[in-house]
Structure formats: structure tokens, C-alpha cells
BAKOL-771011 format. One record per residue (C-alpha): x, y, z; chain; residue in three letters; residue number from 1. Coordinates in pm, 1 decimal, always signed. Example, Ala and Ser with C-alpha at 12.3 -4.5 7.8 and 13.67 -1.06 7.14 Angstrom:
REM BAKOL-771011
px = +1230.0 py = -450.0 pz = +780.0 chain = A resn = ALA resi = 1
px = +1367.0 py = -106.0 pz = +714.0 chain = A resn = SER resi = 2
//
This chain:
REM BAKOL-771011
px = -9.5 py = +11.7 pz = -8.7 chain = A resn = UNK resi = 1
px = +259.1 py = +235.0 pz = +114.4 chain = A resn = UNK resi = 2
px = +439.8 py = +173.4 pz = -239.9 chain = A resn = UNK resi = 3
px = +142.2 py = +252.3 pz = -440.2 chain = A resn = UNK resi = 4
px = +69.8 py = +575.7 pz = -253.7 chain = A resn = UNK resi = 5
px = +418.6 py = +691.4 pz = -318.6 chain = A resn = UNK resi = 6
px = +358.9 py = +636.6 pz = -711.1 chain = A resn = UNK resi = 7
px = +43.0 py = +803.0 pz = -684.7 chain = A resn = UNK resi = 8
px = +207.6 py = +1117.0 pz = -531.0 chain = A resn = UNK resi = 9
px = +508.2 py = +1099.4 pz = -747.7 chain = A resn = UNK resi = 10
px = +256.6 py = +1108.1 pz = -1048.4 chain = A resn = UNK resi = 11
px = +60.1 py = +1383.2 pz = -907.1 chain = A resn = UNK resi = 12
px = +371.5 py = +1584.7 pz = -857.2 chain = A resn = UNK resi = 13
px = +496.1 py = +1538.9 pz = -1208.6 chain = A resn = UNK resi = 14
px = +141.6 py = +1677.1 pz = -1363.0 chain = A resn = UNK resi = 15
px = +132.2 py = +1998.8 pz = -1118.0 chain = A resn = UNK resi = 16
px = +524.9 py = +2077.8 pz = -1236.3 chain = A resn = UNK resi = 17
px = +371.3 py = +2050.1 pz = -1587.8 chain = A resn = UNK resi = 18
px = +100.8 py = +2246.9 pz = -1545.6 chain = A resn = UNK resi = 19
px = +328.1 py = +2523.7 pz = -1375.7 chain = A resn = UNK resi = 20
px = +558.9 py = +2536.5 pz = -1636.7 chain = A resn = UNK resi = 21
px = +322.8 py = +2573.1 pz = -1946.5 chain = A resn = UNK resi = 22
px = +170.1 py = +2899.8 pz = -1698.7 chain = A resn = UNK resi = 23
px = +480.6 py = +3059.8 pz = -1816.7 chain = A resn = UNK resi = 24
px = +506.9 py = +3008.8 pz = -2175.1 chain = A resn = UNK resi = 25
px = +350.6 py = +3221.3 pz = -2492.4 chain = A resn = UNK resi = 26
px = +177.3 py = +2986.4 pz = -2721.6 chain = A resn = UNK resi = 27
px = +338.6 py = +2972.9 pz = -3022.3 chain = A resn = UNK resi = 28
px = +176.6 py = +3031.3 pz = -3332.6 chain = A resn = UNK resi = 29
px = +273.3 py = +2965.4 pz = -3717.1 chain = A resn = UNK resi = 30
px = +576.8 py = +3183.0 pz = -3801.8 chain = A resn = UNK resi = 31
px = +566.6 py = +3326.3 pz = -3474.2 chain = A resn = UNK resi = 32
px = +918.9 py = +3413.8 pz = -3350.8 chain = A resn = UNK resi = 33
px = +782.9 py = +3447.4 pz = -3005.5 chain = A resn = UNK resi = 34
px = +820.3 py = +3855.4 pz = -2978.5 chain = A resn = UNK resi = 35
px = +442.5 py = +3897.3 pz = -3065.9 chain = A resn = UNK resi = 36
px = +109.4 py = +3787.6 pz = -2938.5 chain = A resn = UNK resi = 37
px = -68.3 py = +3924.5 pz = -3181.9 chain = A resn = UNK resi = 38
px = -155.1 py = +3692.9 pz = -3436.4 chain = A resn = UNK resi = 39
px = -347.9 py = +3900.4 pz = -3701.1 chain = A resn = UNK resi = 40
px = -31.0 py = +4097.6 pz = -3715.6 chain = A resn = UNK resi = 41
px = +234.0 py = +3826.9 pz = -3735.9 chain = A resn = UNK resi = 42
px = +454.5 py = +3841.5 pz = -4072.2 chain = A resn = UNK resi = 43
px = +402.3 py = +3484.6 pz = -4242.9 chain = A resn = UNK resi = 44
px = +681.2 py = +3569.8 pz = -4474.8 chain = A resn = UNK resi = 45
px = +958.4 py = +3259.4 pz = -4467.1 chain = A resn = UNK resi = 46
px = +1288.5 py = +3361.3 pz = -4548.1 chain = A resn = UNK resi = 47
px = +1557.6 py = +3120.9 pz = -4709.3 chain = A resn = UNK resi = 48
px = +1827.3 py = +3032.9 pz = -5025.2 chain = A resn = UNK resi = 49
px = +1696.3 py = +2916.5 pz = -5329.7 chain = A resn = UNK resi = 50
px = +1778.0 py = +2563.6 pz = -5407.1 chain = A resn = UNK resi = 51
px = +1938.3 py = +2391.3 pz = -5708.8 chain = A resn = UNK resi = 52
px = +1577.6 py = +2177.7 pz = -5780.5 chain = A resn = UNK resi = 53
px = +1400.4 py = +2492.8 pz = -5850.2 chain = A resn = UNK resi = 54
px = +1232.2 py = +2539.3 pz = -6157.3 chain = A resn = UNK resi = 55
px = +985.2 py = +2811.1 pz = -6339.1 chain = A resn = UNK resi = 56
px = +701.2 py = +2733.3 pz = -6116.0 chain = A resn = UNK resi = 57
px = +869.4 py = +2514.2 pz = -5843.2 chain = A resn = UNK resi = 58
px = +1079.1 py = +2656.8 pz = -5586.1 chain = A resn = UNK resi = 59
px = +1311.6 py = +2481.2 pz = -5347.6 chain = A resn = UNK resi = 60
px = +1365.4 py = +2697.9 pz = -5027.0 chain = A resn = UNK resi = 61
px = +1609.0 py = +2566.6 pz = -4783.4 chain = A resn = UNK resi = 62
px = +1488.1 py = +2755.1 pz = -4507.0 chain = A resn = UNK resi = 63
px = +1693.5 py = +2987.6 pz = -4242.7 chain = A resn = UNK resi = 64
px = +1587.7 py = +2707.0 pz = -3980.8 chain = A resn = UNK resi = 65
px = +1716.3 py = +2430.3 pz = -4193.4 chain = A resn = UNK resi = 66
px = +1422.6 py = +2304.3 pz = -4339.4 chain = A resn = UNK resi = 67
px = +1398.2 py = +2232.2 pz = -4728.5 chain = A resn = UNK resi = 68
px = +1095.2 py = +2301.7 pz = -4876.0 chain = A resn = UNK resi = 69
px = +912.2 py = +2256.1 pz = -5204.8 chain = A resn = UNK resi = 70
px = +660.4 py = +2550.2 pz = -5288.9 chain = A resn = UNK resi = 71
px = +462.5 py = +2608.7 pz = -5622.5 chain = A resn = UNK resi = 72
px = +519.7 py = +2903.0 pz = -5772.1 chain = A resn = UNK resi = 73
px = +221.9 py = +2890.6 pz = -6048.0 chain = A resn = UNK resi = 74
px = +25.5 py = +3135.0 pz = -5860.7 chain = A resn = UNK resi = 75
px = +246.2 py = +3395.3 pz = -5780.3 chain = A resn = UNK resi = 76
px = +413.6 py = +3400.4 pz = -6125.9 chain = A resn = UNK resi = 77
px = +52.4 py = +3441.4 pz = -6310.0 chain = A resn = UNK resi = 78
px = -13.9 py = +3764.0 pz = -6098.2 chain = A resn = UNK resi = 79
px = +373.0 py = +3851.4 pz = -6175.5 chain = A resn = UNK resi = 80
px = +471.8 py = +3827.1 pz = -5795.6 chain = A resn = UNK resi = 81
px = +782.5 py = +3656.6 pz = -5892.5 chain = A resn = UNK resi = 82
px = +995.1 py = +3966.9 pz = -5836.7 chain = A resn = UNK resi = 83
px = +1363.8 py = +3966.9 pz = -5907.1 chain = A resn = UNK resi = 84
px = +1400.6 py = +3607.8 pz = -6062.4 chain = A resn = UNK resi = 85
px = +1549.2 py = +3285.4 pz = -5938.8 chain = A resn = UNK resi = 86
px = +1896.0 py = +3200.1 pz = -5889.6 chain = A resn = UNK resi = 87
px = +2057.8 py = +2930.4 pz = -5701.6 chain = A resn = UNK resi = 88
px = +2231.3 py = +3062.0 pz = -5392.9 chain = A resn = UNK resi = 89
px = +2020.7 py = +3394.0 pz = -5386.1 chain = A resn = UNK resi = 90
px = +1819.6 py = +3480.0 pz = -5068.4 chain = A resn = UNK resi = 91
px = +1427.9 py = +3445.7 pz = -5104.3 chain = A resn = UNK resi = 92
px = +1142.8 py = +3582.6 pz = -4915.5 chain = A resn = UNK resi = 93
px = +828.6 py = +3418.6 pz = -4978.8 chain = A resn = UNK resi = 94
px = +437.6 py = +3491.7 pz = -4887.2 chain = A resn = UNK resi = 95
px = +283.3 py = +3158.1 pz = -4872.2 chain = A resn = UNK resi = 96
px = -82.9 py = +3152.9 pz = -4925.7 chain = A resn = UNK resi = 97
px = -127.9 py = +2990.3 pz = -4551.0 chain = A resn = UNK resi = 98
px = +79.3 py = +2802.9 pz = -4324.0 chain = A resn = UNK resi = 99
px = -88.8 py = +2462.8 pz = -4418.9 chain = A resn = UNK resi = 100
px = +14.7 py = +2498.9 pz = -4784.3 chain = A resn = UNK resi = 101
px = +258.9 py = +2519.1 pz = -5050.9 chain = A resn = UNK resi = 102
px = +122.8 py = +2756.7 pz = -5284.1 chain = A resn = UNK resi = 103
px = +335.7 py = +3105.8 pz = -5314.7 chain = A resn = UNK resi = 104
px = +147.0 py = +3444.8 pz = -5328.2 chain = A resn = UNK resi = 105
px = +470.9 py = +3663.7 pz = -5376.2 chain = A resn = UNK resi = 106
px = +817.8 py = +3558.9 pz = -5396.0 chain = A resn = UNK resi = 107
px = +1081.0 py = +3859.0 pz = -5396.6 chain = A resn = UNK resi = 108
px = +1470.9 py = +3785.4 pz = -5460.0 chain = A resn = UNK resi = 109
px = +1651.2 py = +3979.4 pz = -5151.6 chain = A resn = UNK resi = 110
px = +1988.7 py = +3922.0 pz = -5339.6 chain = A resn = UNK resi = 111
px = +1816.5 py = +4100.8 pz = -5677.1 chain = A resn = UNK resi = 112
px = +1762.6 py = +4380.8 pz = -5430.0 chain = A resn = UNK resi = 113
px = +2106.4 py = +4469.5 pz = -5316.4 chain = A resn = UNK resi = 114
px = +2309.2 py = +4735.1 pz = -5482.3 chain = A resn = UNK resi = 115
px = +2297.0 py = +5110.6 pz = -5577.6 chain = A resn = UNK resi = 116
px = +1949.2 py = +5215.6 pz = -5717.5 chain = A resn = UNK resi = 117
px = +1941.6 py = +5573.4 pz = -5896.9 chain = A resn = UNK resi = 118
px = +1686.8 py = +5820.0 pz = -6076.3 chain = A resn = UNK resi = 119
px = +1723.7 py = +6135.2 pz = -6208.6 chain = A resn = UNK resi = 120
px = +1670.6 py = +6449.2 pz = -5921.0 chain = A resn = UNK resi = 121
px = +1301.5 py = +6486.3 pz = -5920.1 chain = A resn = UNK resi = 122
px = +1399.5 py = +6882.3 pz = -5841.5 chain = A resn = UNK resi = 123
px = +1594.6 py = +6946.5 pz = -6167.8 chain = A resn = UNK resi = 124
px = +1702.1 py = +6643.6 pz = -6332.9 chain = A resn = UNK resi = 125
px = +2065.8 py = +6744.8 pz = -6333.3 chain = A resn = UNK resi = 126
px = +2224.9 py = +6467.8 pz = -6125.7 chain = A resn = UNK resi = 127
px = +2152.5 py = +6130.5 pz = -6006.6 chain = A resn = UNK resi = 128
px = +2016.0 py = +6053.5 pz = -5661.3 chain = A resn = UNK resi = 129
px = +1895.4 py = +5699.1 pz = -5505.6 chain = A resn = UNK resi = 130
px = +1964.7 py = +5462.8 pz = -5229.5 chain = A resn = UNK resi = 131
px = +2217.5 py = +5207.5 pz = -5149.5 chain = A resn = UNK resi = 132
px = +2052.9 py = +4896.0 pz = -5034.3 chain = A resn = UNK resi = 133
px = +2324.9 py = +4660.6 pz = -4859.8 chain = A resn = UNK resi = 134
px = +2376.6 py = +4340.2 pz = -4708.0 chain = A resn = UNK resi = 135
px = +2256.1 py = +4298.2 pz = -4340.7 chain = A resn = UNK resi = 136
px = +1946.4 py = +4538.8 pz = -4356.0 chain = A resn = UNK resi = 137
px = +2181.8 py = +4859.7 pz = -4424.1 chain = A resn = UNK resi = 138
px = +2077.8 py = +5186.4 pz = -4620.4 chain = A resn = UNK resi = 139
px = +2255.6 py = +5469.7 pz = -4737.0 chain = A resn = UNK resi = 140
px = +2200.7 py = +5763.0 pz = -4958.0 chain = A resn = UNK resi = 141
px = +2304.9 py = +5859.6 pz = -5263.7 chain = A resn = UNK resi = 142
px = +2363.3 py = +6257.2 pz = -5343.0 chain = A resn = UNK resi = 143
px = +2096.6 py = +6326.2 pz = -5086.6 chain = A resn = UNK resi = 144
px = +2242.2 py = +6557.0 pz = -4818.9 chain = A resn = UNK resi = 145
px = +1866.1 py = +6617.2 pz = -4698.9 chain = A resn = UNK resi = 146
px = +1784.3 py = +6265.2 pz = -4646.2 chain = A resn = UNK resi = 147
px = +1980.4 py = +5977.5 pz = -4451.7 chain = A resn = UNK resi = 148
px = +1897.2 py = +5605.9 pz = -4525.2 chain = A resn = UNK resi = 149
px = +1936.3 py = +5405.0 pz = -4233.9 chain = A resn = UNK resi = 150
px = +1767.3 py = +5048.6 pz = -4264.8 chain = A resn = UNK resi = 151
px = +1555.9 py = +4846.3 pz = -4478.0 chain = A resn = UNK resi = 152
px = +1386.0 py = +4499.6 pz = -4429.5 chain = A resn = UNK resi = 153
px = +1163.9 py = +4284.8 pz = -4615.2 chain = A resn = UNK resi = 154
px = +773.7 py = +4261.6 pz = -4396.3 chain = A resn = UNK resi = 155
px = +469.5 py = +4138.7 pz = -4523.0 chain = A resn = UNK resi = 156
px = +609.5 py = +4149.7 pz = -4872.1 chain = A resn = UNK resi = 157
px = +661.6 py = +4490.2 pz = -4823.3 chain = A resn = UNK resi = 158
px = +968.3 py = +4681.7 pz = -4877.1 chain = A resn = UNK resi = 159
px = +1044.8 py = +4888.7 pz = -4544.7 chain = A resn = UNK resi = 160
px = +1285.3 py = +5173.0 pz = -4539.0 chain = A resn = UNK resi = 161
px = +1386.3 py = +5358.7 pz = -4262.0 chain = A resn = UNK resi = 162
px = +1542.4 py = +5682.3 pz = -4292.7 chain = A resn = UNK resi = 163
px = +1611.6 py = +6075.2 pz = -4111.9 chain = A resn = UNK resi = 164
px = +1502.5 py = +6376.8 pz = -4301.8 chain = A resn = UNK resi = 165
px = +1706.0 py = +6697.8 pz = -4239.6 chain = A resn = UNK resi = 166
px = +1408.5 py = +6899.0 pz = -4125.6 chain = A resn = UNK resi = 167
px = +1283.5 py = +6629.7 pz = -3891.1 chain = A resn = UNK resi = 168
px = +1534.7 py = +6726.2 pz = -3587.6 chain = A resn = UNK resi = 169
px = +1663.2 py = +6353.0 pz = -3593.4 chain = A resn = UNK resi = 170
px = +1346.1 py = +6145.3 pz = -3574.2 chain = A resn = UNK resi = 171
px = +1324.8 py = +5825.4 pz = -3779.8 chain = A resn = UNK resi = 172
px = +1036.1 py = +5778.5 pz = -4028.0 chain = A resn = UNK resi = 173
px = +966.8 py = +5453.4 pz = -4134.5 chain = A resn = UNK resi = 174
px = +795.7 py = +5388.9 pz = -4470.6 chain = A resn = UNK resi = 175
px = +632.2 py = +5129.0 pz = -4634.0 chain = A resn = UNK resi = 176
px = +664.9 py = +5046.9 pz = -4991.9 chain = A resn = UNK resi = 177
px = +474.1 py = +4771.2 pz = -5204.4 chain = A resn = UNK resi = 178
px = +724.8 py = +4646.6 pz = -5483.2 chain = A resn = UNK resi = 179
px = +597.0 py = +4679.4 pz = -5820.9 chain = A resn = UNK resi = 180
px = +907.0 py = +4562.6 pz = -6056.6 chain = A resn = UNK resi = 181
px = +1249.5 py = +4381.5 pz = -5975.0 chain = A resn = UNK resi = 182
px = +1492.5 py = +4307.5 pz = -6252.9 chain = A resn = UNK resi = 183
px = +1848.9 py = +4293.6 pz = -6282.0 chain = A resn = UNK resi = 184
px = +1835.3 py = +4691.5 pz = -6377.8 chain = A resn = UNK resi = 185
px = +1492.6 py = +4805.1 pz = -6258.5 chain = A resn = UNK resi = 186
px = +1350.3 py = +4840.7 pz = -5921.5 chain = A resn = UNK resi = 187
px = +1024.3 py = +5033.3 pz = -5877.8 chain = A resn = UNK resi = 188
px = +817.1 py = +5043.4 pz = -5577.5 chain = A resn = UNK resi = 189
px = +510.2 py = +5264.2 pz = -5418.7 chain = A resn = UNK resi = 190
px = +315.6 py = +5365.7 pz = -5148.9 chain = A resn = UNK resi = 191
px = -48.5 py = +5539.9 pz = -5134.8 chain = A resn = UNK resi = 192
px = +112.9 py = +5847.6 pz = -5257.1 chain = A resn = UNK resi = 193
px = +385.3 py = +5805.2 pz = -5528.7 chain = A resn = UNK resi = 194
px = +561.3 py = +5536.6 pz = -5738.3 chain = A resn = UNK resi = 195
px = +952.9 py = +5573.5 pz = -5763.1 chain = A resn = UNK resi = 196
px = +1136.8 py = +5453.2 pz = -6049.8 chain = A resn = UNK resi = 197
px = +1517.2 py = +5331.4 pz = -5984.2 chain = A resn = UNK resi = 198
px = +1769.8 py = +5200.7 pz = -6245.6 chain = A resn = UNK resi = 199
px = +2037.0 py = +5018.2 pz = -6120.0 chain = A resn = UNK resi = 200
px = +2383.9 py = +5253.5 pz = -6116.3 chain = A resn = UNK resi = 201
px = +2650.8 py = +5124.0 pz = -6394.9 chain = A resn = UNK resi = 202
px = +2565.3 py = +4846.6 pz = -6629.7 chain = A resn = UNK resi = 203
px = +2453.7 py = +4531.8 pz = -6464.8 chain = A resn = UNK resi = 204
px = +2634.9 py = +4238.3 pz = -6613.2 chain = A resn = UNK resi = 205
px = +2395.4 py = +3943.6 pz = -6753.4 chain = A resn = UNK resi = 206
px = +2439.6 py = +3618.3 pz = -6919.7 chain = A resn = UNK resi = 207
px = +2397.4 py = +3763.2 pz = -7243.0 chain = A resn = UNK resi = 208
px = +2699.7 py = +3976.4 pz = -7173.5 chain = A resn = UNK resi = 209
px = +2937.6 py = +3641.7 pz = -7159.8 chain = A resn = UNK resi = 210
px = +2830.5 py = +3518.4 pz = -7491.9 chain = A resn = UNK resi = 211
px = +3055.0 py = +3581.3 pz = -7761.3 chain = A resn = UNK resi = 212
px = +2960.3 py = +3453.5 pz = -8074.6 chain = A resn = UNK resi = 213
px = +3252.7 py = +3411.8 pz = -8392.6 chain = A resn = UNK resi = 214
px = +3258.3 py = +3377.2 pz = -8727.7 chain = A resn = UNK resi = 215
px = +3259.3 py = +3046.7 pz = -8861.4 chain = A resn = UNK resi = 216
px = +3565.1 py = +2915.0 pz = -9014.7 chain = A resn = UNK resi = 217
px = +3700.7 py = +2602.5 pz = -9248.8 chain = A resn = UNK resi = 218
px = +3820.4 py = +2437.2 pz = -8914.5 chain = A resn = UNK resi = 219
px = +3482.2 py = +2373.0 pz = -8785.0 chain = A resn = UNK resi = 220
px = +3353.1 py = +2171.6 pz = -9062.0 chain = A resn = UNK resi = 221
px = +3420.7 py = +1807.7 pz = -9000.1 chain = A resn = UNK resi = 222
px = +3409.6 py = +1600.3 pz = -9345.9 chain = A resn = UNK resi = 223
//
């Protein structure tokens, strides 16, 4: 009897400790990093690297958490939401249809975003102004002394840029943009009021640049 009573007490203590341990934990929702308890505002973006098994309508994504996912890009491609192309080894951000499906609604090539982006000065068009998008979320201004770009990131499928204006007494200004177009040489994004069209500063090397066509010779003809 004493032995049975000891086992019963041990089991009850284990259950009690488990219940107490659970009280101090926050429930983890899909895509939750533990920093937010507001499920409606959680960023569903999945980040990772483009794998070698990627095809036109299928993305192999090696996620930052070490998982390998096979995702359907056909819906995103039909809607023009595969932005920046797909290249093995590039950093990719995708917005899935939900946490229970492999269908992608938006795919953004983060690597393609990196670089110097410029446009004619909107004041007089005499020179180029723009933004440098660097690895690690760093942003810098190009020929814009009145604006200091600080950081950038992708969130909820949009481009977020934090800057400081000369007239703002040093206060940070956070802007959120929809990416309209992203190619090797063009970046277009917009907010509720304006659309901004940038070109990559300097010539961007493409595969076509590496193709050299030579005149045919007699040595090329085998008899």
C-alpha cells in the first residue's frame, strides 16, 4: 500500500509541475518568432536560399531554420509576383497562401534588391540621386544630403525603409512600399501617394554579356 501511495504522489507532482511550467510560456503560432502575441499582425514571410532543384514554377527553398521546402510558384507567377527572378544560392523571401499550403502568393529575391539604385533628381533632373541597399539591412543615401537612409527590410511582402530627414530633428521615419517591379536593372516601388522608379547604377552584367559569337571557319567543318 505504501508503495502504491508513493507512486500516486509522484505522478500527481509531475502533473502539477507540468501545469506550472506551461503557465509561463507563450503559445507559438505559425511563423511566430515569439516576439508578438498579436496573431493578426504576425509576418508570414518565410526566408531562405534558392535551391538547385528550383524550376520555373517550383521553388526549392532551404529555409533559415534548416528545412527544405518545395513550393508552388504558379499562382505568384501568373499574378506577376515573382520579383527579381530565381537564381540558385540567392536569398529569397516568400509569402505563402497560408501556413498549411505550399502555394506561394509572392516571391521576392532579396539578393536582387542589393545594389546602388538611382533616378534623375526630381527637382531639376541635373544629376542622379538614390539609395544603396546593402546586406545586413543597411541602407545609405546617394547624393541626397537632406535624407539619410538607415535601414531596410522585407516585411509582410513589402519593402520597409527607415530614414531621417534633415528637417525632422533627427527623428526616424519608417516608410512601407509595395514592390511593383524588380529586374537586374530596374526597381520600382510605391506607397499610397507616389511611385518611385530606379535604375541600377552602372551596367549590370547579364548572361548575354558573356556570350561571344565568332565567325565560322573551315576548321569548324568536319568532313
